[in-house]
N, C-alpha and C positions, 0 to 999 in steps of 0.2 A: 758777776754770773751766774752764780752758787743762789742770788739771792733773786736774782728774775726768775731763772728755775723755780724757787720757792713758791714766789709768789704765782707765777705763773698756775701752778700745782694746787693754791690755796683756792686761788680766787675758782677754778676751776670745779675744784672739789665742792665749792659753795655752791657754785651754780647750777650744782646735780643734786647737792643733799640738803640745802639750805631753803625751805619752803618760805623763804623772806626775798631770797633773792632769785629763786629759780622760776621760768616763767608759773609753774603750778601757784606762784602766789595768787594770779588774778582768779581760783577757785575762791570762789568766797569761804565756804566751809573747810576747817585745819581739819576736821574726821577722813572728808573724801582726800583733800589732797596727802594724809597721811597713808590712804587705802589706796590711790596713783603711783603714789612714789613705792610702794609695799609690791605691787602688782609691777612692775619696772625692774624692780629687782630682782624678783623672780623669774621674770622675763631676760634678764640676762645672766642670770647662774644657770640658767638653761638652757641658754644659748653657748655659752661658752664649755660647760659641758659637755654640749653634741660636739663643738667646734674641735675641741680636745680629744676625745673620742674615735673623731673622725682622722685627726691627724697620727693617732697612736695606730689605729687600723688601717690609715692607707695604705701601707704596703700592700697588706693583703687584698686589700678591694683590687690594687692595680693587676694583681696577678691572677686575679681569681676571671677579672675582666678579659685581662688580657688570652685566658684559656676560652675565654668563652666567646671572644671576637675569631680566633681562632679557630674553633668547632666550625663556627658559622664559615667561614672562609673554606676552610677542607669541603664540609659537606657543599656550598655553592659552587666549587672549583669541580668536584665530582659527580653534579650535576649537570655542568655545561659541557662536562668530557661525555658524558655518557648521551647526551642529548647530540653533540658534532660528531662523536668517533666513538660510537658505542663497540667498534671491534677492537678497541685499543685495552678492552678491558678481558677481552680474549686471549692474548699473547700465550698465557702458561697453559690455556686448558688446550686438549688433545681436539676438541670437538672445534677448535677456529677452524677449519678448511671444510668442515662436515656439514655445512650450511643450517645446522639447525638451529629453529627459534629465530627464525628472521623475519 
């Protein structure tokens, strides 16, 4: 079992990093092959950095988005109530029964 896993890892490594085995072997110029592999390596390094950074700050992001969504929901609810039952905002006001600003 360990030998199978080791062989799989070695084959996968060679497929990616050995320019004689990977699909990059089809590029005739070795310097261009190397350049393309370097660009792919940089892309993966940046991708993992962004992913790990996102996972690290995921809780803060969820909390922040929850607050924004709650604020939007409260605003929509307030506007809906103001449009349908504007007098419900006058409960504590002494002007409720006087009919001002109707």
